[in-house]
One Martini backbone bead per residue (centre of mass of N, CA, C, O) as a GRO file, in nm:
protein
  103
    1UNK     BB    1   0.097   0.036   0.023
    2UNK     BB    2   0.035   0.368  -0.096
    3UNK     BB    3   0.134   0.728  -0.079
    4UNK     BB    4   0.091   0.960  -0.352
    5UNK     BB    5   0.136   1.119  -0.601
    6UNK     BB    6   0.090   1.122  -0.895
    7UNK     BB    7   0.212   1.037  -1.167
    8UNK     BB    8   0.488   1.230  -1.211
    9UNK     BB    9   0.347   1.458  -1.011
   10UNK     BB   10   0.060   1.426  -1.140
   11UNK     BB   11  -0.231   1.473  -1.035
   12UNK     BB   12  -0.384   1.285  -0.838
   13UNK     BB   13  -0.366   1.136  -0.550
   14UNK     BB   14  -0.261   0.847  -0.396
   15UNK     BB   15  -0.399   0.648  -0.153
   16UNK     BB   16  -0.372   0.357  -0.301
   17UNK     BB   17  -0.188   0.045  -0.382
   18UNK     BB   18  -0.189  -0.254  -0.605
   19UNK     BB   19  -0.045  -0.539  -0.698
   20UNK     BB   20  -0.094  -0.769  -0.966
   21UNK     BB   21  -0.047  -1.121  -0.922
   22UNK     BB   22   0.142  -1.432  -0.992
   23UNK     BB   23   0.222  -1.794  -0.860
   24UNK     BB   24   0.064  -2.053  -0.874
   25UNK     BB   25   0.056  -2.111  -0.570
   26UNK     BB   26   0.392  -2.101  -0.549
   27UNK     BB   27   0.521  -2.229  -0.835
   28UNK     BB   28   0.613  -1.933  -0.908
   29UNK     BB   29   0.723  -1.648  -0.967
   30UNK     BB   30   0.660  -1.334  -0.942
   31UNK     BB   31   0.396  -1.195  -1.152
   32UNK     BB   32   0.321  -0.911  -1.311
   33UNK     BB   33  -0.001  -0.786  -1.438
   34UNK     BB   34  -0.081  -0.536  -1.249
   35UNK     BB   35  -0.228  -0.207  -1.144
   36UNK     BB   36  -0.374  -0.042  -0.858
   37UNK     BB   37  -0.525   0.285  -0.830
   38UNK     BB   38  -0.628   0.483  -0.554
   39UNK     BB   39  -0.781   0.778  -0.520
   40UNK     BB   40  -0.871   1.046  -0.320
   41UNK     BB   41  -1.146   1.089  -0.502
   42UNK     BB   42  -1.240   0.758  -0.540
   43UNK     BB   43  -1.090   0.670  -0.772
   44UNK     BB   44  -0.977   0.432  -1.032
   45UNK     BB   45  -0.699   0.224  -1.167
   46UNK     BB   46  -0.594   0.006  -1.427
   47UNK     BB   47  -0.271  -0.142  -1.509
   48UNK     BB   48  -0.081  -0.272  -1.798
   49UNK     BB   49  -0.013  -0.506  -1.993
   50UNK     BB   50  -0.199  -0.604  -2.260
   51UNK     BB   51  -0.129  -0.930  -2.210
   52UNK     BB   52  -0.225  -0.945  -1.883
   53UNK     BB   53  -0.511  -0.801  -1.954
   54UNK     BB   54  -0.871  -0.783  -1.961
   55UNK     BB   55  -1.144  -0.589  -2.073
   56UNK     BB   56  -1.486  -0.650  -2.018
   57UNK     BB   57  -1.772  -0.503  -2.102
   58UNK     BB   58  -1.701  -0.209  -2.032
   59UNK     BB   59  -1.560  -0.267  -1.735
   60UNK     BB   60  -1.706  -0.532  -1.588
   61UNK     BB   61  -1.436  -0.706  -1.644
   62UNK     BB   62  -1.163  -0.932  -1.564
   63UNK     BB   63  -0.873  -1.076  -1.735
   64UNK     BB   64  -0.605  -1.277  -1.654
   65UNK     BB   65  -0.254  -1.328  -1.782
   66UNK     BB   66  -0.026  -1.574  -1.736
   67UNK     BB   67   0.296  -1.645  -1.874
   68UNK     BB   68   0.378  -1.897  -1.664
   69UNK     BB   69   0.079  -2.000  -1.686
   70UNK     BB   70  -0.271  -2.111  -1.719
   71UNK     BB   71  -0.391  -1.879  -1.586
   72UNK     BB   72  -0.746  -1.718  -1.614
   73UNK     BB   73  -0.865  -1.505  -1.431
   74UNK     BB   74  -1.208  -1.404  -1.356
   75UNK     BB   75  -1.383  -1.083  -1.283
   76UNK     BB   76  -1.571  -0.874  -1.145
   77UNK     BB   77  -1.498  -0.556  -1.093
   78UNK     BB   78  -1.635  -0.499  -0.818
   79UNK     BB   79  -1.540  -0.749  -0.670
   80UNK     BB   80  -1.238  -0.712  -0.709
   81UNK     BB   81  -1.207  -0.424  -0.587
   82UNK     BB   82  -1.411  -0.413  -0.334
   83UNK     BB   83  -1.283  -0.679  -0.215
   84UNK     BB   84  -0.983  -0.771  -0.283
   85UNK     BB   85  -0.818  -0.506  -0.310
   86UNK     BB   86  -0.914  -0.364  -0.053
   87UNK     BB   87  -0.829  -0.587   0.148
   88UNK     BB   88  -0.531  -0.580   0.082
   89UNK     BB   89  -0.489  -0.287   0.164
   90UNK     BB   90  -0.601  -0.308   0.461
   91UNK     BB   91  -0.365  -0.530   0.523
   92UNK     BB   92  -0.091  -0.408   0.374
   93UNK     BB   93  -0.063  -0.502   0.092
   94UNK     BB   94   0.131  -0.483  -0.209
   95UNK     BB   95  -0.021  -0.752  -0.304
   96UNK     BB   96  -0.217  -0.960  -0.540
   97UNK     BB   97  -0.290  -1.304  -0.567
   98UNK     BB   98  -0.489  -1.454  -0.809
   99UNK     BB   99  -0.432  -1.768  -0.754
  100UNK     BB  100  -0.601  -1.756  -0.461
  101UNK     BB  101  -0.859  -1.708  -0.587
  102UNK     BB  102  -1.218  -1.812  -0.625
  103UNK     BB  103  -1.184  -1.809  -0.989
   0.00000   0.00000   0.00000
């Protein structure tokens, strides 16, 4: 979890952020898939390499693609951010390993 000005010192300040990673439940080294920044104004954004995640249905869901294993977890956007990413942040975690999530 971090708190800092917007990227490159511009834009709204980041209230907290979480890296989205995969380890295939500890079977391979940590592989970063995306990054979620929650801004102090209450909005948030997810970013990453285009081949590491897909946004489906006009931002209604995410599908992550780990290049090291066959995992392709997919989840509703609101469930993913409001439940899993927020809980990881509240627990003080710097990253969220999608391979351990129940989807």
